[in-house]
DRENROFI-919008 format. One record per atom (N, C-alpha, C, CB): residue in one letter; x, y, z. Coordinates in steps of 0.02 Angstrom, whole numbers, padded with zeros to 5 digits, always signed. Glycine has a CB too. Layout:
<gubas>
AXYZ ...
</gubas>
This chain:
<gubas>
M+04916+05371+05134 M+04861+05359+05089 M+04819+05422+05084 M+04819+05298+05112 G+04801+05440+05024 G+04762+05501+05013 G+04687+05489+05023 G+04774+05528+04945 D+04649+05528+04987 D+04576+05525+04993 D+04544+05484+04938 D+04547+05593+04993 T+04583+05447+04900 T+04556+05405+04847 T+04542+05335+04874 T+04604+05402+04786 P+04499+05297+04840 P+04482+05231+04867 P+04538+05179+04861 P+04421+05206+04831 W+04585+05190+04816 W+04638+05141+04805 W+04706+05175+04817 W+04634+05112+04733 L+04758+05136+04823 L+04823+05164+04841 L+04847+05218+04793 L+04874+05109+04843 L+04837+05208+04728 L+04864+05256+04680 L+04810+05296+04644 L+04905+05220+04629 G+04750+05299+04672 G+04699+05340+04641 G+04630+05310+04642 G+04718+05355+04571 D+04594+05323+04588 D+04524+05303+04584 D+04513+05232+04556 D+04487+05351+04541 H+04567+05199+04536 H+04562+05132+04507 H+04613+05086+04540 H+04573+05133+04430 R+04594+05023+04545 R+04641+04974+04573 R+04701+04967+04526 R+04607+04905+04582 T+04759+04955+04556 T+04821+04945+04519 T+04858+04886+04549 T+04865+05009+04519 L+04915+04871+04521 L+04958+04818+04547 L+04978+04832+04620 L+05021+04809+04503 A+04982+04896+04637 A+05000+04914+04706 A+04948+04887+04755 A+05005+04991+04713 D+04885+04890+04737 D+04832+04863+04780 D+04838+04788+04787 D+04763+04882+04754 A+04855+04755+04732 A+04864+04682+04734 A+04922+04663+04781 A+04878+04654+04663 Y+04977+04700+04778 Y+05032+04687+04824 Y+05010+04701+04895 Y+05093+04731+04806 F+04974+04755+04905 F+04951+04772+04972 F+04911+04716+05003 F+04910+04837+04970 I+04861+04690+04968 I+04818+04639+04998 I+04858+04575+05010 I+04758+04624+04952 G+04906+04561+04966 G+04947+04502+04976 G+04990+04505+05039 G+04992+04492+04917 I+05011+04565+05055 I+05053+04575+05115 I+05010+04588+05177 I+05102+04632+05104 A+04960+04632+05170 A+04921+04653+05228 A+04883+04596+05261 A+04872+04707+05208 R+04862+04547+05221 R+04824+04492+05251 R+04865+04452+05300 R+04797+04447+05197 W+04932+04454+05293 W+04974+04417+05340 W+04977+04449+05409 W+05044+04412+05312 T+04956+04513+05414 T+04954+04543+05481 T+04906+04506+05526 T+04934+04617+05476 R+04856+04477+05497 R+04807+04438+05536 R+04840+04375+05564 R+04745+04418+05491 Y+04881+04342+05524 Y+04912+04279+05545 Y+04970+04290+05593 Y+04936+04241+05484 H+05009+04342+05581 H+05069+04353+05621 H+05058+04402+05679 H+05124+04379+05577 E+04998+04432+05681 E+04980+04478+05734 E+05034+04531+05746 E+04968+04440+05799 V+05058+04562+05691 V+05111+04612+05696 V+05083+04682+05710 V+05152+04614+05633 L+05020+04694+05692 L+04988+04758+05707 L+04913+04750+05699 L+05014+04814+05661 D+04879+04797+05726 D+04807+04798+05720 D+04789+04849+05666 D+04771+04815+05788 R+04765+04825+05609 R+04750+04870+05553 R+04697+04922+05572 R+04726+04831+05493 R+04657+04907+05622 R+04605+04955+05643 R+04636+05019+05671 R+04560+04924+05696 D+04700+05017+05689 D+04735+05077+05710 D+04748+05124+05652 D+04801+05059+05744 Y+04738+05100+05592 Y+04750+05138+05530 Y+04687+05135+05488 Y+04812+05110+05491 P+04638+05177+05503 P+04571+05172+05472 P+04571+05172+05395 P+04528+05227+05496 K+04613+05212+05363 K+04613+05214+05290 K+04640+05148+05262 K+04655+05273+05265 L+04692+05122+05292 L+04718+05058+05269 L+04670+05001+05283 L+04786+05043+05301 Q+04636+05004+05340 Q+04586+04953+05356 Q+04530+04956+05304 Q+04557+04963+05427 G+04509+05016+05285 G+04457+05023+05234 G+04479+04994+05168 G+04438+05096+05226 L+04541+05008+05148 L+04568+04980+05087 L+04568+04903+05091 L+04639+05006+05073 F+04591+04877+05147 F+04592+04805+05158 F+04523+04775+05149 F+04620+04789+05227 E+04473+04806+05179 E+04404+04781+05175 E+04377+04784+05103 E+04359+04820+05222 R+04392+04839+05068 R+04370+04844+04998 R+04402+04789+04955 R+04387+04913+04968 L+04466+04777+04967 L+04500+04725+04928 L+04476+04655+04946 L+04576+04730+04938 E+04464+04643+05010 E+04439+04578+05031 E+04371+04563+04999 E+04433+04574+05107 A+04333+04615+04985 A+04267+04606+04953 A+04272+04598+04877 A+04222+04665+04969 D+04331+04609+04849 D+04341+04605+04777 D+04336+04533+04753 D+04410+04635+04757 A+04302+04523+04697 A+04292+04454+04670 A+04358+04420+04655 A+04249+04456+04607 G+04407+04457+04630 G+04472+04427+04614 G+04509+04404+04676 G+04514+04476+04576 V+04504+04443+04729 V+04536+04424+04792 V+04501+04364+04822 V+04536+04483+04843 R+04434+04364+04821 R+04397+04305+04846 R+04415+04243+04805 R+04321+04318+04843 F+04423+04250+04740 F+04443+04195+04696 F+04511+04168+04718 F+04445+04217+04622 A+04559+04213+04727 A+04627+04193+04747 A+04627+04158+04815 A+04673+04254+04750 H+04588+04183+04862 H+04584+04151+04928 H+04556+04080+04921 H+04541+04193+04976 A+04505+04072+04880 A+04475+04006+04871 A+04527+03958+04841 A+04413+04010+04825 I+04564+03980+04791 I+04616+03938+04760 I+04667+03917+04813 I+04651+03976+04702 E+04690+03965+04853 E+04739+03949+04905 E+04713+03898+04955 E+04760+04013+04942 K+04649+03901+04970 K+04619+03855+05018 K+04602+03787+04987 K+04557+03885+05048 G+04612+03780+04921 G+04595+03718+04888 G+04521+03711+04874 G+04618+03660+04929 E+04484+03766+04879 E+04412+03764+04866 E+04398+03775+04792 E+04376+03818+04909 T+04339+03762+04771 T+04318+03777+04703 T+04294+03849+04702 T+04262+03728+04678 P+04331+03892+04667 P+04312+03963+04668 P+04252+03978+04624 P+04370+04005+04647 Q+04216+04029+04642 Q+04162+04054+04600 Q+04195+04096+04546 Q+04108+04095+04641 S+04182+04081+04482 S+04216+04117+04429 S+04172+04125+04368 S+04280+04081+04410 S+04199+04159+04319 S+04164+04169+04256 S+04169+04107+04211 S+04192+04230+04219 G+04211+04060+04231 G+04221+04000+04192 G+04285+04000+04151 G+04163+03989+04147 A+04321+04055+04152 A+04383+04060+04113 A+04441+04021+04146 A+04403+04133+04105 F+04438+04011+04211 F+04491+03975+04246 F+04489+03902+04224 F+04484+03981+04323 Q+04546+03877+04199 Q+04548+03809+04173 Q+04594+03764+04214 Q+04571+03810+04102 G+04615+03788+04271 G+04656+03746+04314 G+04727+03771+04320 G+04656+03676+04289 H+04766+03733+04357 H+04836+03750+04371 H+04884+03714+04325 H+04853+03735+04444 I+04942+03744+04316 I+04998+03708+04286 I+05059+03722+04329 I+05010+03731+04211 R+05108+03679+04325 R+05169+03688+04364 R+05211+03744+04333 R+05210+03621+04366 L+05252+03775+04375 L+05295+03829+04352 L+05338+03808+04293 L+05339+03854+04409 A+05366+03748+04296 A+05409+03724+04242 A+05370+03723+04176 A+05436+03655+04258 E+05307+03703+04178 E+05266+03702+04118 E+05252+03772+04093 E+05200+03665+04131 A+05238+03818+04139 A+05226+03888+04119 A+05287+03917+04085 A+05206+03930+04180 L+05346+03903+04114 L+05408+03928+04084 L+05421+03897+04015 L+05467+03914+04131 R+05404+03834+04008 R+05413+03800+03944 R+05370+03832+03890 R+05397+03726+03950 R+05312+03856+03909 R+05265+03886+03861 R+05283+03956+03840 R+05196+03886+03891 L+05328+03988+03877 L+05348+04057+03859 L+05387+04056+03794 L+05390+04089+03915 P+05377+04108+03753 P+05416+04112+03691 P+05490+04120+03706 P+05391+04171+03647 A+05531+04092+03664 A+05604+04095+03675 A+05631+04164+03664 A+05639+04047+03629 
</gubas>
């Protein structure tokens, strides 16, 4: 990781989303201590503070997330696939 705040530079990207999705499991599986890697720990903390990440965590926990109001609920995967253009 370089000297930028996010994995690929000055702005969050899909890489950061993948990182937080994977890195948070280190807490559950106790595979490493992120504090041994200060830059990655800093990235983890910045992402954990992100509103989108907090929203996703709330959804996973079955809580009512704080949002802008655009979230209209869940649909099943089969329904999402049905809605895709042919």
